[in-house]
C-alpha positions in Angstrom: 99.7 138.6 11.2 101.5 135.6 10.0 105.1 136.0 11.1 106.3 132.8 9.3 106.2 134.4 5.9 108.6 137.4 5.7 109.1 139.8 2.9 112.2 141.9 2.6 111.7 145.5 1.6 113.6 148.8 1.8 112.2 152.0 3.3 113.7 155.4 3.5 113.1 157.3 6.8 114.1 160.7 8.0 117.3 160.4 10.1 115.6 161.8 13.2 112.9 159.2 13.0 115.3 156.4 12.6 117.4 157.8 15.5 114.3 157.8 17.7 113.6 154.1 16.8 117.3 153.2 17.5 117.0 154.9 20.9 113.9 152.8 21.7 115.7 149.7 20.6 118.7 150.5 22.9 116.3 151.2 25.7 114.8 147.7 25.3 111.4 148.7 23.9 112.0 146.5 20.9 114.4 143.8 20.0 115.4 145.5 16.8 114.4 148.0 14.2 112.5 145.4 12.2 110.4 144.4 15.2 109.6 148.0 16.1 108.7 149.1 12.6 106.5 146.0 12.1 104.7 146.7 15.3 104.2 150.4 14.3 102.7 149.3 11.0 100.4 146.7 12.6 99.3 149.3 15.2 98.5 151.9 12.4 96.6 149.3 10.4 94.5 148.3 13.4 93.9 152.0 14.2 92.7 152.6 10.6 90.5 149.5 10.7 88.9 150.7 14.0 88.4 154.2 12.5 86.5 152.6 9.5 84.3 150.6 11.9 83.6 153.7 14.0 82.7 155.6 10.9 80.2 152.9 10.0 78.6 153.0 13.4 78.4 156.8 13.1 76.4 156.3 9.9 74.1 153.8 11.6 73.4 156.3 14.4 71.9 158.8 11.9 70.1 156.1 9.8 66.3 156.3 10.4 65.8 152.7 9.1 68.5 151.4 11.5 67.0 153.3 14.4 63.6 151.9 13.7 64.9 148.4 13.5 66.8 148.9 16.8 63.6 150.2 18.4 61.7 147.1 17.2 64.4 144.8 18.6 64.3 146.5 21.9 60.5 146.2 22.1 60.7 142.5 21.1 63.1 141.7 23.9 61.7 144.0 26.5 59.8 141.3 28.4 62.8 139.0 28.6 65.1 141.9 29.6 62.8 142.9 32.4 62.7 139.2 33.6 66.4 139.0 33.6 66.8 142.3 35.6 64.2 141.1 38.1 66.0 137.8 38.6 69.2 139.6 39.2 67.6 141.9 41.8 66.2 138.9 43.7 69.7 137.5 44.2 
């Protein structure tokens, strides 16, 4: 995330949630509210992106065309894979 360009905004949070953030700031877990909230948002965005990627992989796991292609690739590289493992066992 580009931290050079900042955009000011206002959010309304439940008092208990803001209090918990303030406690973490006082404990040194973040420099200030802004830093903590920005980190929380970044973390959630990454989590959602990862969940979307995982969902795509789940679809691939049940896709017969993808499974057939993966099997073809494994067959195509079987000889070189075997050679690699044999070379590692010789060391």
